[in-house]
N, CA, C and O atoms as CSV, one atom per row, in Angstrom:
chain,resi,resn,atom,element,x,y,z
A,1,MET,N,N,14.185,-36.328,3.863
A,1,MET,CA,C,13.201,-36.497,2.821
A,1,MET,C,C,12.106,-35.437,2.972
A,1,MET,O,O,11.573,-35.220,4.060
A,2,GLU,N,N,11.790,-34.791,1.863
A,2,GLU,CA,C,10.789,-33.743,1.893
A,2,GLU,C,C,9.395,-34.329,2.026
A,2,GLU,O,O,9.063,-35.327,1.385
A,3,ARG,N,N,8.592,-33.707,2.855
A,3,ARG,CA,C,7.235,-34.175,3.072
A,3,ARG,C,C,6.340,-33.561,2.000
A,3,ARG,O,O,6.426,-32.365,1.722
A,4,VAL,N,N,5.476,-34.388,1.396
A,4,VAL,CA,C,4.570,-33.917,0.358
A,4,VAL,C,C,3.299,-33.390,1.016
A,4,VAL,O,O,2.646,-34.103,1.777
A,5,VAL,N,N,2.957,-32.153,0.723
A,5,VAL,CA,C,1.746,-31.531,1.244
A,5,VAL,C,C,0.769,-31.445,0.070
A,5,VAL,O,O,1.040,-30.742,-0.903
A,6,PRO,N,N,-0.368,-32.153,0.149
A,6,PRO,CA,C,-1.293,-32.192,-0.990
A,6,PRO,C,C,-1.653,-30.810,-1.545
A,6,PRO,O,O,-1.668,-30.625,-2.761
A,7,PHE,N,N,-1.941,-29.845,-0.678
A,7,PHE,CA,C,-2.288,-28.523,-1.178
A,7,PHE,C,C,-1.151,-27.929,-1.998
A,7,PHE,O,O,-1.382,-27.416,-3.093
A,8,VAL,N,N,0.070,-27.993,-1.484
A,8,VAL,CA,C,1.219,-27.385,-2.162
A,8,VAL,C,C,1.424,-28.042,-3.524
A,8,VAL,O,O,1.698,-27.357,-4.509
A,9,GLN,N,N,1.295,-29.346,-3.580
A,9,GLN,CA,C,1.461,-30.057,-4.839
A,9,GLN,C,C,0.393,-29.611,-5.851
A,9,GLN,O,O,0.712,-29.348,-7.011
A,10,THR,N,N,-0.862,-29.527,-5.420
A,10,THR,CA,C,-1.940,-29.108,-6.309
A,10,THR,C,C,-1.787,-27.643,-6.699
A,10,THR,O,O,-2.026,-27.285,-7.852
A,11,TYR,N,N,-1.395,-26.796,-5.761
A,11,TYR,CA,C,-1.153,-25.376,-6.039
A,11,TYR,C,C,-0.090,-25.234,-7.135
A,11,TYR,O,O,-0.238,-24.423,-8.048
A,12,SER,N,N,0.968,-26.018,-7.037
A,12,SER,CA,C,2.024,-25.992,-8.051
A,12,SER,C,C,1.480,-26.387,-9.420
A,12,SER,O,O,1.833,-25.783,-10.433
A,13,TYR,N,N,0.619,-27.403,-9.444
A,13,TYR,CA,C,0.031,-27.838,-10.718
A,13,TYR,C,C,-0.852,-26.742,-11.314
A,13,TYR,O,O,-0.814,-26.512,-12.523
A,14,VAL,N,N,-1.639,-26.068,-10.487
A,14,VAL,CA,C,-2.497,-24.987,-10.978
A,14,VAL,C,C,-1.632,-23.873,-11.563
A,14,VAL,O,O,-1.920,-23.362,-12.645
A,15,LEU,N,N,-0.573,-23.498,-10.848
A,15,LEU,CA,C,0.311,-22.445,-11.352
A,15,LEU,C,C,0.975,-22.866,-12.661
A,15,LEU,O,O,1.123,-22.047,-13.568
A,16,GLN,N,N,1.377,-24.130,-12.767
A,16,GLN,CA,C,1.981,-24.627,-14.009
A,16,GLN,C,C,0.986,-24.553,-15.159
A,16,GLN,O,O,1.349,-24.200,-16.281
A,17,ASP,N,N,-0.272,-24.888,-14.874
A,17,ASP,CA,C,-1.303,-24.851,-15.912
A,17,ASP,C,C,-1.481,-23.452,-16.491
A,17,ASP,O,O,-1.830,-23.301,-17.662
A,18,PHE,N,N,-1.244,-22.441,-15.679
A,18,PHE,CA,C,-1.472,-21.062,-16.115
A,18,PHE,C,C,-0.176,-20.276,-16.359
A,18,PHE,O,O,-0.212,-19.056,-16.518
A,19,THR,N,N,0.950,-20.963,-16.386
A,19,THR,CA,C,2.212,-20.295,-16.667
A,19,THR,C,C,2.202,-19.801,-18.104
A,19,THR,O,O,2.025,-20.583,-19.038
A,20,ILE,N,N,2.392,-18.496,-18.274
A,20,ILE,CA,C,2.394,-17.937,-19.629
A,20,ILE,C,C,3.744,-17.357,-20.008
A,20,ILE,O,O,3.974,-17.048,-21.178
A,21,LYS,N,N,4.639,-17.203,-19.046
A,21,LYS,CA,C,5.965,-16.642,-19.330
A,21,LYS,C,C,7.009,-17.520,-18.666
A,21,LYS,O,O,6.846,-17.903,-17.508
A,22,GLN,N,N,8.050,-17.838,-19.361
A,22,GLN,CA,C,9.164,-18.566,-18.763
A,22,GLN,C,C,10.162,-17.523,-18.278
A,22,GLN,O,O,10.782,-16.825,-19.080
A,23,THR,N,N,10.311,-17.423,-16.969
A,23,THR,CA,C,11.189,-16.410,-16.385
A,23,THR,C,C,12.071,-17.029,-15.320
A,23,THR,O,O,11.928,-18.202,-14.976
A,24,ALA,N,N,12.977,-16.229,-14.808
A,24,ALA,CA,C,13.839,-16.682,-13.710
A,24,ALA,C,C,13.015,-16.988,-12.474
A,24,ALA,O,O,13.459,-17.753,-11.618
A,25,GLY,N,N,11.826,-16.411,-12.359
A,25,GLY,CA,C,10.995,-16.603,-11.181
A,25,GLY,C,C,10.575,-18.039,-10.965
A,25,GLY,O,O,10.298,-18.435,-9.832
A,26,ASN,N,N,10.520,-18.824,-12.017
A,26,ASN,CA,C,10.144,-20.220,-11.837
A,26,ASN,C,C,11.192,-21.152,-12.430
A,26,ASN,O,O,10.901,-22.306,-12.743
A,27,ALA,N,N,12.394,-20.651,-12.580
A,27,ALA,CA,C,13.472,-21.458,-13.137
A,27,ALA,C,C,13.906,-22.501,-12.125
A,27,ALA,O,O,13.894,-22.265,-10.917
A,28,SER,N,N,14.282,-23.642,-12.633
A,28,SER,CA,C,14.828,-24.653,-11.741
A,28,SER,C,C,16.316,-24.738,-12.033
A,28,SER,O,O,16.755,-24.520,-13.162
A,29,GLY,N,N,17.061,-25.047,-11.034
A,29,GLY,CA,C,18.502,-25.142,-11.215
A,29,GLY,C,C,19.163,-25.356,-9.872
A,29,GLY,O,O,18.498,-25.483,-8.843
A,30,ASP,N,N,20.444,-25.392,-9.898
A,30,ASP,CA,C,21.212,-25.615,-8.686
A,30,ASP,C,C,21.480,-24.265,-8.024
A,30,ASP,O,O,22.476,-23.607,-8.323
A,31,HIS,N,N,20.580,-23.857,-7.119
A,31,HIS,CA,C,20.721,-22.551,-6.482
A,31,HIS,C,C,21.959,-22.486,-5.588
A,31,HIS,O,O,22.551,-21.418,-5.433
A,32,LEU,N,N,22.351,-23.605,-5.006
A,32,LEU,CA,C,23.533,-23.613,-4.153
A,32,LEU,C,C,24.794,-23.356,-4.983
A,32,LEU,O,O,25.679,-22.615,-4.553
A,33,LYS,N,N,24.877,-23.954,-6.149
A,33,LYS,CA,C,26.018,-23.726,-7.037
A,33,LYS,C,C,26.098,-22.249,-7.430
A,33,LYS,O,O,27.186,-21.676,-7.486
A,34,ALA,N,N,24.952,-21.640,-7.699
A,34,ALA,CA,C,24.929,-20.218,-8.059
A,34,ALA,C,C,25.417,-19.356,-6.898
A,34,ALA,O,O,26.137,-18.380,-7.107
A,35,LYS,N,N,25.027,-19.714,-5.683
A,35,LYS,CA,C,25.475,-18.941,-4.511
A,35,LYS,C,C,26.975,-19.077,-4.316
A,35,LYS,O,O,27.657,-18.098,-4.013
A,36,TRP,N,N,27.486,-20.283,-4.489
A,36,TRP,CA,C,28.934,-20.482,-4.371
A,36,TRP,C,C,29.669,-19.681,-5.431
A,36,TRP,O,O,30.723,-19.107,-5.156
A,37,GLY,N,N,29.126,-19.638,-6.632
A,37,GLY,CA,C,29.750,-18.895,-7.710
A,37,GLY,C,C,29.774,-17.407,-7.442
A,37,GLY,O,O,30.665,-16.700,-7.913
A,38,PHE,N,N,28.805,-16.931,-6.693
A,38,PHE,CA,C,28.722,-15.506,-6.406
A,38,PHE,C,C,29.636,-15.097,-5.264
A,38,PHE,O,O,30.349,-14.099,-5.367
A,39,SER,N,N,29.623,-15.856,-4.180
A,39,SER,CA,C,30.384,-15.421,-3.003
A,39,SER,C,C,31.471,-16.407,-2.591
A,39,SER,O,O,32.075,-16.237,-1.531
A,40,GLY,N,N,31.731,-17.406,-3.378
A,40,GLY,CA,C,32.747,-18.383,-3.010
A,40,GLY,C,C,32.131,-19.494,-2.174
A,40,GLY,O,O,30.967,-19.412,-1.782
A,41,SER,N,N,32.898,-20.513,-1.907
A,41,SER,CA,C,32.359,-21.675,-1.205
A,41,SER,C,C,32.247,-21.477,0.303
A,41,SER,O,O,31.709,-22.338,0.999
A,42,ASP,N,N,32.746,-20.359,0.812
A,42,ASP,CA,C,32.685,-20.107,2.246
A,42,ASP,C,C,31.364,-19.408,2.590
A,42,ASP,O,O,31.332,-18.215,2.892
A,43,ILE,N,N,30.287,-20.179,2.537
A,43,ILE,CA,C,28.966,-19.641,2.869
A,43,ILE,C,C,28.314,-20.521,3.918
A,43,ILE,O,O,28.620,-21.706,4.043
A,44,ASN,N,N,27.419,-19.919,4.658
A,44,ASN,CA,C,26.615,-20.647,5.630
A,44,ASN,C,C,25.155,-20.513,5.217
A,44,ASN,O,O,24.705,-19.433,4.833
A,45,LEU,N,N,24.430,-21.603,5.297
A,45,LEU,CA,C,23.012,-21.593,4.994
A,45,LEU,C,C,22.233,-21.807,6.279
A,45,LEU,O,O,22.519,-22.724,7.049
A,46,VAL,N,N,21.249,-20.954,6.500
A,46,VAL,CA,C,20.380,-21.084,7.660
A,46,VAL,C,C,18.960,-21.237,7.120
A,46,VAL,O,O,18.495,-20.410,6.335
A,47,GLN,N,N,18.285,-22.281,7.536
A,47,GLN,CA,C,16.915,-22.522,7.076
A,47,GLN,C,C,15.962,-22.389,8.251
A,47,GLN,O,O,16.210,-22.894,9.346
A,48,MET,N,N,14.849,-21.686,7.984
A,48,MET,CA,C,13.862,-21.435,9.032
A,48,MET,C,C,12.466,-21.705,8.492
A,48,MET,O,O,12.160,-21.383,7.344
A,49,GLU,N,N,11.626,-22.296,9.327
A,49,GLU,CA,C,10.221,-22.466,8.969
A,49,GLU,C,C,9.584,-21.086,8.914
A,49,GLU,O,O,9.827,-20.247,9.781
A,50,ASN,N,N,8.770,-20.856,7.895
A,50,ASN,CA,C,8.155,-19.553,7.713
A,50,ASN,C,C,6.805,-19.736,7.020
A,50,ASN,O,O,6.607,-19.272,5.897
A,51,ALA,N,N,5.882,-20.415,7.696
A,51,ALA,CA,C,4.576,-20.718,7.110
A,51,ALA,C,C,3.782,-19.440,6.861
A,51,ALA,O,O,3.891,-18.461,7.600
A,52,HIS,N,N,2.983,-19.479,5.802
A,52,HIS,CA,C,2.126,-18.349,5.438
A,52,HIS,C,C,0.669,-18.775,5.623
A,52,HIS,O,O,0.241,-19.774,5.045
A,53,THR,N,N,-0.086,-18.035,6.415
A,53,THR,CA,C,-1.510,-18.308,6.596
A,53,THR,C,C,-2.288,-17.233,5.849
A,53,THR,O,O,-2.132,-16.038,6.103
A,54,LEU,N,N,-3.132,-17.686,4.918
A,54,LEU,CA,C,-3.795,-16.778,3.996
A,54,LEU,C,C,-5.292,-17.023,3.946
A,54,LEU,O,O,-5.759,-18.131,4.211
A,55,ASP,N,N,-6.045,-15.978,3.603
A,55,ASP,CA,C,-7.457,-16.171,3.267
A,55,ASP,C,C,-7.530,-16.319,1.739
A,55,ASP,O,O,-6.501,-16.291,1.064
A,56,GLU,N,N,-8.739,-16.475,1.201
A,56,GLU,CA,C,-8.880,-16.733,-0.235
A,56,GLU,C,C,-8.313,-15.598,-1.087
A,56,GLU,O,O,-7.592,-15.848,-2.053
A,57,GLU,N,N,-8.628,-14.380,-0.741
A,57,GLU,CA,C,-8.144,-13.233,-1.513
A,57,GLU,C,C,-6.615,-13.156,-1.495
A,57,GLU,O,O,-5.989,-12.861,-2.513
A,58,GLU,N,N,-6.023,-13.425,-0.331
A,58,GLU,CA,C,-4.568,-13.373,-0.223
A,58,GLU,C,C,-3.909,-14.474,-1.054
A,58,GLU,O,O,-2.870,-14.245,-1.674
A,59,LEU,N,N,-4.514,-15.678,-1.070
A,59,LEU,CA,C,-3.962,-16.762,-1.880
A,59,LEU,C,C,-4.006,-16.388,-3.363
A,59,LEU,O,O,-3.042,-16.605,-4.097
A,60,ILE,N,N,-5.129,-15.830,-3.788
A,60,ILE,CA,C,-5.249,-15.429,-5.195
A,60,ILE,C,C,-4.216,-14.358,-5.525
A,60,ILE,O,O,-3.553,-14.438,-6.560
A,61,HIS,N,N,-4.072,-13.360,-4.663
A,61,HIS,CA,C,-3.055,-12.325,-4.894
A,61,HIS,C,C,-1.655,-12.926,-4.933
A,61,HIS,O,O,-0.824,-12.532,-5.751
A,62,HIS,N,N,-1.403,-13.880,-4.046
A,62,HIS,CA,C,-0.103,-14.547,-4.011
A,62,HIS,C,C,0.181,-15.218,-5.351
A,62,HIS,O,O,1.243,-15.013,-5.938
A,63,GLY,N,N,-0.760,-16.012,-5.831
A,63,GLY,CA,C,-0.562,-16.728,-7.088
A,63,GLY,C,C,-0.481,-15.818,-8.292
A,63,GLY,O,O,0.323,-16.042,-9.196
A,64,MET,N,N,-1.309,-14.796,-8.304
A,64,MET,CA,C,-1.370,-13.924,-9.479
A,64,MET,C,C,-0.277,-12.861,-9.485
A,64,MET,O,O,-0.119,-12.154,-10.480
A,65,SER,N,N,0.476,-12.734,-8.404
A,65,SER,CA,C,1.563,-11.759,-8.364
A,65,SER,C,C,2.876,-12.333,-8.894
A,65,SER,O,O,3.864,-11.612,-9.029
A,66,LEU,N,N,2.883,-13.616,-9.191
A,66,LEU,CA,C,4.105,-14.238,-9.697
A,66,LEU,C,C,4.398,-13.745,-11.115
A,66,LEU,O,O,3.480,-13.484,-11.891
A,67,SER,N,N,5.653,-13.623,-11.434
A,67,SER,CA,C,6.045,-13.034,-12.724
A,67,SER,C,C,5.617,-13.874,-13.918
A,67,SER,O,O,5.584,-13.368,-15.039
A,68,TYR,N,N,5.293,-15.126,-13.707
A,68,TYR,CA,C,4.972,-16.011,-14.827
A,68,TYR,C,C,3.482,-16.338,-14.954
A,68,TYR,O,O,3.100,-17.098,-15.844
A,69,THR,N,N,2.635,-15.782,-14.085
A,69,THR,CA,C,1.195,-15.997,-14.205
A,69,THR,C,C,0.563,-14.864,-15.000
A,69,THR,O,O,1.164,-13.799,-15.144
A,70,PRO,N,N,-0.648,-15.083,-15.520
A,70,PRO,CA,C,-1.276,-14.069,-16.382
A,70,PRO,C,C,-1.510,-12.734,-15.670
A,70,PRO,O,O,-1.840,-12.698,-14.484
A,71,SER,N,N,-1.334,-11.651,-16.408
A,71,SER,CA,C,-1.662,-10.309,-15.928
A,71,SER,C,C,-3.161,-10.104,-16.065
A,71,SER,O,O,-3.837,-10.875,-16.747
A,72,ALA,N,N,-3.677,-9.079,-15.429
A,72,ALA,CA,C,-5.126,-8.820,-15.438
A,72,ALA,C,C,-5.699,-8.649,-16.834
A,72,ALA,O,O,-6.883,-8.916,-17.039
A,73,ASP,N,N,-4.909,-8.219,-17.791
A,73,ASP,CA,C,-5.413,-8.031,-19.151
A,73,ASP,C,C,-5.264,-9.269,-20.036
A,73,ASP,O,O,-5.606,-9.224,-21.217
A,74,ASP,N,N,-4.768,-10.356,-19.488
A,74,ASP,CA,C,-4.596,-11.598,-20.246
A,74,ASP,C,C,-5.915,-12.372,-20.280
A,74,ASP,O,O,-6.625,-12.399,-19.276
A,75,PRO,N,N,-6.258,-12.993,-21.392
A,75,PRO,CA,C,-7.497,-13.773,-21.481
A,75,PRO,C,C,-7.584,-14.924,-20.469
A,75,PRO,O,O,-8.686,-15.346,-20.117
A,76,GLU,N,N,-6.455,-15.431,-20.004
A,76,GLU,CA,C,-6.441,-16.544,-19.046
A,76,GLU,C,C,-6.529,-16.091,-17.585
A,76,GLU,O,O,-6.627,-16.920,-16.680
A,77,TYR,N,N,-6.494,-14.790,-17.362
A,77,TYR,CA,C,-6.452,-14.267,-16.000
A,77,TYR,C,C,-7.624,-14.759,-15.151
A,77,TYR,O,O,-7.408,-15.317,-14.075
A,78,GLN,N,N,-8.854,-14.563,-15.611
A,78,GLN,CA,C,-10.014,-14.919,-14.808
A,78,GLN,C,C,-10.092,-16.424,-14.558
A,78,GLN,O,O,-10.510,-16.852,-13.482
A,79,SER,N,N,-9.697,-17.223,-15.537
A,79,SER,CA,C,-9.686,-18.674,-15.346
A,79,SER,C,C,-8.699,-19.074,-14.255
A,79,SER,O,O,-8.977,-19.966,-13.454
A,80,SER,N,N,-7.557,-18.416,-14.230
A,80,SER,CA,C,-6.566,-18.750,-13.199
A,80,SER,C,C,-7.035,-18.292,-11.821
A,80,SER,O,O,-6.818,-18.992,-10.832
A,81,VAL,N,N,-7.673,-17.127,-11.747
A,81,VAL,CA,C,-8.240,-16.653,-10.470
A,81,VAL,C,C,-9.295,-17.646,-9.984
A,81,VAL,O,O,-9.324,-17.993,-8.803
A,82,ASN,N,N,-10.157,-18.101,-10.888
A,82,ASN,CA,C,-11.201,-19.065,-10.518
A,82,ASN,C,C,-10.604,-20.378,-10.026
A,82,ASN,O,O,-11.086,-20.958,-9.053
A,83,ALA,N,N,-9.555,-20.845,-10.700
A,83,ALA,CA,C,-8.903,-22.099,-10.299
A,83,ALA,C,C,-8.282,-21.975,-8.911
A,83,ALA,O,O,-8.375,-22.901,-8.105
A,84,LEU,N,N,-7.654,-20.845,-8.631
A,84,LEU,CA,C,-7.060,-20.634,-7.302
A,84,LEU,C,C,-8.142,-20.531,-6.228
A,84,LEU,O,O,-7.966,-21.045,-5.123
A,85,GLY,N,N,-9.254,-19.873,-6.540
A,85,GLY,CA,C,-10.360,-19.786,-5.586
A,85,GLY,C,C,-10.928,-21.159,-5.266
A,85,GLY,O,O,-11.196,-21.471,-4.106
A,86,THR,N,N,-11.111,-21.977,-6.292
A,86,THR,CA,C,-11.612,-23.341,-6.093
A,86,THR,C,C,-10.640,-24.145,-5.246
A,86,THR,O,O,-11.042,-24.849,-4.319
A,87,LEU,N,N,-9.365,-24.037,-5.568
A,87,LEU,CA,C,-8.337,-24.747,-4.800
A,87,LEU,C,C,-8.375,-24.327,-3.336
A,87,LEU,O,O,-8.292,-25.173,-2.445
A,88,PHE,N,N,-8.499,-23.040,-3.085
A,88,PHE,CA,C,-8.560,-22.549,-1.712
A,88,PHE,C,C,-9.743,-23.180,-0.970
A,88,PHE,O,O,-9.585,-23.703,0.133
A,89,ARG,N,N,-10.917,-23.126,-1.580
A,89,ARG,CA,C,-12.126,-23.631,-0.919
A,89,ARG,C,C,-12.052,-25.135,-0.657
A,89,ARG,O,O,-12.651,-25.624,0.301
A,90,GLU,N,N,-11.331,-25.863,-1.492
A,90,GLU,CA,C,-11.171,-27.313,-1.292
A,90,GLU,C,C,-10.233,-27.643,-0.133
A,90,GLU,O,O,-10.333,-28.719,0.457
A,91,HIS,N,N,-9.330,-26.733,0.193
A,91,HIS,CA,C,-8.294,-27.045,1.190
A,91,HIS,C,C,-8.328,-26.189,2.455
A,91,HIS,O,O,-7.602,-26.477,3.406
A,92,CYS,N,N,-9.144,-25.158,2.485
A,92,CYS,CA,C,-9.108,-24.249,3.638
A,92,CYS,C,C,-9.799,-24.866,4.851
A,92,CYS,O,O,-10.601,-25.793,4.731
A,93,GLN,N,N,-9.471,-24.334,6.000
A,93,GLN,CA,C,-10.118,-24.694,7.256
A,93,GLN,C,C,-10.490,-23.396,7.944
A,93,GLN,O,O,-9.637,-22.563,8.249
A,94,GLU,N,N,-11.784,-23.244,8.182
A,94,GLU,CA,C,-12.311,-22.048,8.829
A,94,GLU,C,C,-11.892,-20.767,8.100
A,94,GLU,O,O,-11.567,-19.761,8.731
A,95,GLY,N,N,-11.904,-20.819,6.758
A,95,GLY,CA,C,-11.625,-19.640,5.957
A,95,GLY,C,C,-10.161,-19.253,5.849
A,95,GLY,O,O,-9.842,-18.164,5.371
A,96,ARG,N,N,-9.271,-20.126,6.285
A,96,ARG,CA,C,-7.829,-19.837,6.231
A,96,ARG,C,C,-7.102,-21.073,5.697
A,96,ARG,O,O,-7.603,-22.195,5.766
A,97,LEU,N,N,-5.928,-20.831,5.175
A,97,LEU,CA,C,-5.100,-21.896,4.633
A,97,LEU,C,C,-3.658,-21.591,4.993
A,97,LEU,O,O,-3.184,-20.474,4.783
A,98,THR,N,N,-2.966,-22.569,5.529
A,98,THR,CA,C,-1.557,-22.374,5.876
A,98,THR,C,C,-0.693,-23.090,4.857
A,98,THR,O,O,-0.834,-24.291,4.626
A,99,ILE,N,N,0.201,-22.327,4.255
A,99,ILE,CA,C,1.145,-22.875,3.287
A,99,ILE,C,C,2.480,-23.048,3.993
A,99,ILE,O,O,3.078,-22.064,4.431
A,100,PRO,N,N,2.958,-24.281,4.111
A,100,PRO,CA,C,4.271,-24.466,4.722
A,100,PRO,C,C,5.329,-23.854,3.811
A,100,PRO,O,O,5.271,-23.992,2.589
A,101,HIS,N,N,6.270,-23.196,4.408
A,101,HIS,CA,C,7.315,-22.524,3.622
A,101,HIS,C,C,8.588,-22.520,4.450
A,101,HIS,O,O,8.552,-22.385,5.673
A,102,GLU,N,N,9.684,-22.666,3.782
A,102,GLU,CA,C,10.969,-22.599,4.453
A,102,GLU,C,C,11.777,-21.482,3.816
A,102,GLU,O,O,11.928,-21.428,2.595
A,103,THR,N,N,12.287,-20.606,4.636
A,103,THR,CA,C,13.135,-19.514,4.164
A,103,THR,C,C,14.585,-19.918,4.353
A,103,THR,O,O,14.978,-20.405,5.414
A,104,GLU,N,N,15.368,-19.712,3.317
A,104,GLU,CA,C,16.785,-20.026,3.390
A,104,GLU,C,C,17.575,-18.723,3.326
A,104,GLU,O,O,17.428,-17.935,2.391
A,105,VAL,N,N,18.399,-18.516,4.317
A,105,VAL,CA,C,19.245,-17.327,4.375
A,105,VAL,C,C,20.675,-17.773,4.083
A,105,VAL,O,O,21.178,-18.732,4.667
A,106,THR,N,N,21.308,-17.056,3.172
A,106,THR,CA,C,22.697,-17.351,2.822
A,106,THR,C,C,23.575,-16.276,3.444
A,106,THR,O,O,23.362,-15.082,3.234
A,107,ILE,N,N,24.556,-16.713,4.207
A,107,ILE,CA,C,25.477,-15.797,4.852
A,107,ILE,C,C,26.858,-16.035,4.261
A,107,ILE,O,O,27.400,-17.138,4.332
A,108,GLY,N,N,27.408,-14.998,3.687
A,108,GLY,CA,C,28.720,-15.114,3.055
A,108,GLY,C,C,29.388,-13.758,3.010
A,108,GLY,O,O,28.881,-12.783,3.564
A,109,SER,N,N,30.502,-13.706,2.363
A,109,SER,CA,C,31.258,-12.470,2.259
A,109,SER,C,C,31.742,-12.286,0.831
A,109,SER,O,O,32.107,-13.250,0.158
A,110,LEU,N,N,31.743,-11.050,0.378
A,110,LEU,CA,C,32.292,-10.730,-0.935
A,110,LEU,C,C,33.740,-10.268,-0.821
A,110,LEU,O,O,34.389,-9.969,-1.823
A,111,GLU,N,N,34.235,-10.213,0.414
A,111,GLU,CA,C,35.604,-9.783,0.651
A,111,GLU,C,C,36.552,-10.668,-0.127
A,111,GLU,O,O,36.460,-11.894,-0.068
A,112,GLY,N,N,37.454,-10.054,-0.847
A,112,GLY,CA,C,38.428,-10.807,-1.615
A,112,GLY,C,C,37.938,-11.248,-2.969
A,112,GLY,O,O,38.682,-11.885,-3.715
A,113,ARG,N,N,36.692,-10.924,-3.311
A,113,ARG,CA,C,36.135,-11.303,-4.609
A,113,ARG,C,C,36.374,-10.157,-5.593
A,113,ARG,O,O,35.522,-9.280,-5.740
A,114,HIS,N,N,37.520,-10.158,-6.262
A,114,HIS,CA,C,37.896,-9.077,-7.175
A,114,HIS,C,C,37.473,-9.356,-8.609
A,114,HIS,O,O,37.655,-8.511,-9.485
A,115,ASP,N,N,36.913,-10.525,-8.854
A,115,ASP,CA,C,36.545,-10.887,-10.216
A,115,ASP,C,C,35.126,-10.456,-10.579
A,115,ASP,O,O,34.601,-10.899,-11.600
A,116,ARG,N,N,34.505,-9.620,-9.789
A,116,ARG,CA,C,33.136,-9.154,-10.046
A,116,ARG,C,C,33.142,-7.737,-10.527
A,116,ARG,O,O,32.081,-7.171,-10.795
């Protein structure tokens, strides 16, 4: 069972509030099925903890670098930057914030895949 981290949940809501483009970057779907379709069912998944510790500026850059958040010339840009700054200040400890993150590595082979 996945553990709910209040900051991550609120961060997701802030990003959703300022989503201006629907792209693959925030698409939901069965990523495992897509991986099997690409390299066949003979894949190994390795998951590793990979937490990110950020200051306020880094968190804002992180959020605003996503393909679906407003660009600097968008009227919503400054509002989204302000919302991320407020979120950071509400959750940081000693000027830093750690975002739990898990990296998933897929190990497979394309050998024998002639249909690509």
